[in-house]
N, C-alpha and C positions, 0 to 999 in steps of 0.2 A: 429409731434410735440407733444409728449406725456407728456413732462415735462413742467414746468413753465419756460418760456424763457424771457430774456431781449433782445428785438429785436430793431434794428434801425428803421424799418418801417414795417407796416402791412396794408393790404388792405381788407376791408369788403364791401360786396355788398348785396343789398336786398331792400325790401320795407321799406322806412323810417317810423319809429314810430313817431307820430301817423297817419300821413296823407296817408301812403301807396305809396308814390312816389318812383319809382325806382331810386336808387342812388348808387354811388361808393364813399366810404370814405377812404381816405389815412391817416394813423396815423404814426407819426414819433416823436421820442424823447418824447413820453408820451402824445402828444397833437394831436388833430385833425388838420391836415395840410390843407386838401381840401375836399370839398364835390361837386361831379359832378353828373349831371343826367346820368343815365345808360340806354343805348338803350335796354339792355336786360341782363339777367344772367341765369345761368343754374339752373332751378327749376325742380326737378323730377315731374313726372305726379301726379297731385292731391295734390301737396305740394306748399305752399307759403313760400318764403324765406324773412325774415325780419331782420332789424337792429334796435336795440333800446337800451335803457339804461340797464346796467347790473342789474340783479335781486338783491333785498335787503331783507334779512330775519332778523326779529327782535328777533328771538328765536331759538338758536342752542345750545343744551346741549352737543352735541358731533357729530362725523362724522367719517366715514371710519374706524370703529373699535376703535376709541379713545373717551373716556369719559372725558369731560373737568372737571368733578367733582372728578376725580381720583387723590389722592394726589401724585401719582407717575408721573403724567404728568408734563413735563417740557417745556421749550421754544421750543425745537425741535418738540415736539408733537403738540404744538399749531400751529407751521408753517405747519405741515403736514395736520392738519385740514383745514387750509386756502387753501392749494394747492388743496385738494379734493373738497372743496366747490367751488372754482373758476372753476374747470372743469365742474361743472353743470351750468355754466352761471351766477352764483351768485357772484357779485363783492364785496358786502358788507354784513356784518352780525354782530349781537351782540352775542358774546359768553355768554352763559347763565349758571349761577351757581344756583343750586336748594338747597332746605333746607338740612342742614347738621350741623355738629359740627361747632360752630362759628369760632374757630381757623382754622379749615380746610377750611371753606368757605373763610376766609381772605387769607389763603395761596394760594388757587386757583386764587383769584382775583389778588394777588401779582404776580403770575406766568404770568397771562395774561398781566398785566402791563409791566413786564419785556420783554415779547415777543414783545409787541407793541413798546417799546422803543428801542429794539435791532434789529428788523427786518423790513425793509421797506415794504415788502409785507403784513405782519401782520398789520402794521400801516395804510396802505392804505385800507385794507379790514375791519378793526375793529374800527369804530368811537367811540365805548364805549362798555359797558357790561350791561347785563340784570340780575338783582338779583331777582329770583323768590322764595320767602320765605326768612327766616323761619317764617315770620310774617303772618301765614295763620291759617285757622280753624283747630283745632287738630283732629276732629272726622272723622271717615270713611265716604266716599262720597266726600265731598268738599276737603278733604286733598289729594285725588288722590293717587299717588304713592310716595308722599313725606314721609320720615320716621317720625313717630309720636314722637319718643323720642327726636327729634331735633327741633320740632315746638316751637316757643317762642312768647311771647307777644311783640308787636311792642314797640320799645324804641329807643330813640335818640342815646344812647351810641353805640348800635350795628350798627345802620344806619351810624353813623359817622366813625365807624371802617371800614365798607365796602368802604366808600368813600376814606378813607386814604389808605387802602390796594390797591385800584385800581388806585390811583393817581387822584381821582376826576372824574373817568370815568363811574360811575354808571349813565346810561341814562334812564333805565326803572327799576322801583321797583314795583313788584307785591306783593300785600298784601290783607289781609282780613279787610275791613273797620270797621266791627262790634267789633273787638277785642279791649280791653282796651289799650289805648296809641296810637291807630292808627291815630287819627286825628292830634295829635301833630307831628307824623312822616310825615304824608301827607303834612302838612303845611311847615315843614322844607325842605322836599325834593322838593316840588314845588318851594320854594324860590330859591333853587339851580338849577332850570331848569330841574329837573328830571321829566320824564313822570311817574306819579303814576298811576298804573293800578290795577283794582280790579280783584281778581282772587282767586280761592280756598277758597271761603267764604260762609257764610250763612247769609249775610246781609239782613235786612228787608228794606222796602222802605225808612224809616227815616234815617237809617245808610247810605244808598247809597246817599241820598240827602245831608247829612252832609259831606260825603267824597267829593262830587262834590264842595260843598261850600268851603271846605278846600283846593281844588286844584287838585283833581283827574281828569284825562282826558280820561281814556281808560279802557277797559275790556280785560283781557288776555284769549285767546282761549275760547271765549264765547260759552256756550253750553257744555263745558267739565270742568272737575274738579268740578263736581256737584253731588248732591244726585241723586240716581237712581229713587226715587219717590218724587214728589213735589205736592203741591196743584195745582189744575187745573188752577186757574186764578191768585191768589196772590202768586207769587214766584219771586225769584231774577233774573231768566233768562228773564221773561217778563219785569220786571222793567228796566233792563239794555237795552234790545232791544228797549223799547219805550222811552228811555231817549236820546234826541237829543244832549245833551251836552257831551255825552260819545262816543268816538270812540270804535271800537272793532277789535280785531284780530281773525281770523278764520283759522282753520286747515281743508282745503277742500280736504283731502287725500282720502275720501271715507270711512274711518274708524271712525274718530272723528265725522264728520258730513257727512250725506249721502243725495243723491238726493233732495227730497222735502224740507228737513231741510235746506240744503245749499241755495236753492232758497228763502225760507222764511226769513232766517236771513239776507241775503244780501238785500232783498227788504226792510226789516224793518230798517236796518242801512243805507242803500243806499251806493253806491260806494264812496260817498264823505266822509263817516265816517268809512270806512272799510279798513283793510289791510289783506293780506294773509301771513301766516307764516307756517313753517314746524313743529316746536317743535321737530326738529330732534335730535336723540341721536346716540350713537355709531353704531347702526345697519344700519344707512343710507349708501347706496351704497354697502352694504355687503350682503352675502347670508343668507338664513334662519339659525337660530341657537340661542344660548344664548349669551347675551351681558351685560356688566356692566352698571348700572345707579346709580351713587353714590356708596353706599355700598350694593345696591340691585342688583339682577340679573333679567333680563327680557328676554322674548322670542320673536324673530321675526318669524312669521309663513310663510308658503309658499305663502300666499296671501299678505304678506307685513304688516300684522297687528303686532303691538308691544304691549305685555301685560305682566302682572305679571304671573309667572309660575302657571299653574293649575287653572287660573281664566280667566274670560272674560274681566277683567278690564284693560283699556288702560294705558300705561306707556310711554308717549312720542310717537314719530313716527319714521318711517324709510323713510319718504318722502324727496323729493328734490323740490326746487322751480319750476322746469319745470312741475312736476307732479301736484302740487297744483294749479298752474295757468291753466294748461290744464283741470283739473277737475272742476275748477270754470266756465269754458266755457261749458263743457259737461253737468255738473249737476246744475250749478248755474244760468243759464239764462243770463250770461254776454257774450258780444262779445269779441273777442280776445284783442282788444285795451283796453277795460275796465279792463279785467283780468290782462293784463300786467301792467297796471297802478297801480293796487292794490298790485302788487308784486315788484314795482320799485319806482315810484314817490311818492305814498301815504306814504310808510314808511318814506321817507325822509322829509315829512312834519312834522312828529312827532319827528324824530331824524335826523336832517340834519347833513351832513358831511361838510368838508371845501369847497368842490366843488359844493355844492348845492346852488340854484336850478340847476338841470341838464339841459344842453343845447347841442343840436347837431349842433354845429357851429364851423367853423374854428377858431383856436386859443384856444379852450376850452380843458381842461384836458380830456383825453380819458377814458370813462367809458361806454363800448359798448359790446353788445353781438349780434352775428349773429346767427339766429336760423331758423329752419324749422318748419312750422306748417302744420300738416296733420289734416284737419278738420274731415274727415271721420273716422279716427282712434282716434281722440282726443288726439294726441301726439305732444309734443313740444320737439324738439331735438336741443340742442346747438351745434353749429359748431365751432365758434371762439369766444373767450372772450378776451377783452383787458381792462386792468385797468392801467392807467398811462403808465409806460414802461413795464409792465408785460403782457405776452400774452400766451394763451394756445389754442390749437386746440382740440376740443372734438370729432369731427366726420370728416370722410373723405368726 
């Protein structure tokens, strides 16, 4: 089953998330029909087989060779991104549009809206969109790989254009809170139910406090999109890590954050205020080479690192949710259940879909992934993924 299928029934078996009880789940007509205890199931030596909620990624710029910021991308390409993401065990994600020409950003949002309205798979997988920029800091360092020429000061007119183009589907808005006009936009977006996230900024402590008071809830890929050199004690990374009113998303791919840093940031934020994301772009699930990111070109190395050509500077990632979850266990000091929660149920607290909160119970809509966990190798391998009536087998 290499393609996305609409099947009348599917059976998944494994240790039930989160209690680890062996079960057999039958899915039919897009819903969980029955859950029965399993006397046993085929687990390779050293591997645990699990069944849990499908992974949920709040930041996907592109996938499988397709850049969602490319003006040539149409409804068919959005569908192909969804199919590729589903094969990784990720049942939901937020298509993410980064800083660009305002007209082109609105055009990309309109295309995603059309895809959601026209295609049941896209509608099931994409509960909304994430707009990352253009309301960010314009200088090198915090700006990251975003094109400087398209950075703009936050303003309500542009924000409302994004909402209109997307059909009111902006669910996360990443901005720099210290920029003129930011607080007005934060207040308006928060009233609309948007998760306002701080990112690509140089905010001081007072600006961060003002943003929280205005309604900001989150920090985008905290620890990245930042200056290479910062004051040892007084800097925006520490202020955000120490602020219990802010959640944070982390890219635990081993390139954005590594070993001890992953452990430190997850301990500071705690699993209750953390989510795992990929920040994936077109190079995800693709071989090493050059790939588009907006109007720029980036390089995926043999090690899986994505950076601006000729520089060490990161420009998104080629990670998949199974990888960031596995490395949160291997490098972050989390157990498997905690890490899976940060890549499934925690994102849904911030941006819930129509079927949330998730439940593994008869009669509930099917949103499930069967996966193998190899603790020794720190690898997580999806086997079967089911979302409503859509099903895909990722491994034999």
